[in-house]
C-alpha positions, 0 to 999 in steps of 0.5 A: 223306312228307306231315307232317300236324300235328293239334291233339289238345288237345281230345281230352285236355281235353274228355271229351265233345262235341268231345273225343269227336269229335276222339278218334274221328276221329283214332283211326280216321284212324290205324287207316286208315294213310293214308300221312301222317306224323301228329303229335299236338300238345297245348297244355299239359302232359300226364300219362302216362295221357294219353300211354298213351291216345293213339293216337300219341306226343304233342307237348306244350308246356311253356307252359300252354294258358291262356298260349298262348291269351292269346298266340295269340288274345287278343294275336294274337302269332304265337309260339311256332308249332306246328312248334316242338314237332312236329319241323319245319314240317308240310305240313298243319296241322289245328286242331280246335277253332274257333281256328287256332294260328300255324304256317308249315305249307304248308296250314291246315285249321280245324275249326269245330263250330257257330256257336252263339255267333253265333246265341245270344249270350246263351247264353254268358258275355259275355267268352267271346262276345266272344272267339269273335266275334273269333277264330273269324272270324279263324281262318276267314279265315287257314285254306286250308280249313275243315271243318264237323261238318254241312251246316248248319254249312257253310251257316252259314259261307257265310251268315255269313262268306261262306266259299266252299263249295269251301273247306268240307268236311263231316266228320260225327261218329260213334259207337263201335258196339262201345260204343254199342248196346242193353243189354237185360240187366236186371241192367246196367240196375238197377245204373245205375239205382241208381248214379245214384239213378234209381229204378224209375219209367219215365224220360225221359232228357236229357243234356248239359252244364248251359247255356242253349243246351241248353234244359233250362228249356223242357224242365222246363216242358214236362215239367210241362205234359205231367204235368198233361195226362196224369198221366205216371208218368215221371221226367225224368232230366238228366244232365250237369255244370254249365256256365254260366248254369245256375242257372235250371234248378235254380230253375225245377224248384223253382218248379214243385214237380218236385223228386221228378220231375226228377232231376239225375245230375251227370256220367255216365261214359262206361262207363254211357252205353249202359246209361242210353240203353237204360234210358230210355223215350226220349231228349229233346234239344230244343236251340236249336242244335247243330253235330252233335248227337252224343248223338242218334246215341249214343241211336239206336245204343242203340235209344233213340227220340229227341225233338229239335228241328227246327232246325240240324243236328239232323235230320241227326243224328236223320233218321227216328229222331227225333220233331221239336218246336219248341225255342222252344215249350213247348207244342210240347215238351210235346205231343212228350213226351205223344205219345212217353210214350204211343204205344208203337207210335211208339217202336217205329217210331222205335227200328227207324228210328234203329238203321238211321240210326245205323248210317251214323255210323261213325268210319271213315267220318268219318276217311275224310271227314277224309282227303278234306278233307286231300286237298282242302287239299293239292291 
């Protein structure tokens, strides 16, 4: 039987974003039962809860993830190899988070989620930016096959590092449609509004980790401009934990006198997301650059119309269920906010189109695309 080892570390360490993608794809892959001997590798120690939540037994390391990163990627030392922990050399090793760990697997597959660190170098701490610019292209060169989250990222790989298109497979993210669906129960919406201190006013939802690439400063400035133009009754509700270089987000809110109108909820529990999306009048996601744009599809699956940017992969995620703006132009974002907030017919049109578009993004489809990538790598 073909042995496939998969780096499940992001699924354990990251709750949102890449972690959600890896969990969704691998859980669906296990359900498909493809006939492979699947082994889940985790860098660093794990808990009993981690083991119970995983779809298969976990092969963890006694060495911490931080020390492994130092050995493997900062010092480029090819030890310890993945197979030391997974019970023998696999036929294929899938590195799921930008960087390829040392292995003697017959074939090596690498997922590159986006090239944001190339296009927006100031959006990350200098040390992280330098690290990614060294280890990611090196990992791409060493991989036999590369997975991209979107067609845009696939083109980026070819243009930036001349990765041949035949070495790339697009494996898109998805949503769990049993979880992300419209929540119309007023009591459930009331409870979530109360839990996150949102209040009763209509609100525009924005959701992501607080970092420069998510473009929250321009969104806040655009919201202030839209309020001046139309005297909108809405609040702007921004959910997400603090990432890096986020101080300007709070400073700009204060400078514009929006403390009563821009509300920061902090981290939003996964269980509350469908209700929060459903309660919002629309979802605003004018990011500067994305690899897939998973929150867009989540919002659409909940029947929430989306305002997003026309860059990178965002039109792939939003399709006909989104209204598109220029992420680098405050005037464009402000005009989009006014249009979405005042045009109920547009929101209704986007809601219907978005639900139909989001229905295509299932984890079963994503897992089948992943199997196609494995087959191409093993051929």
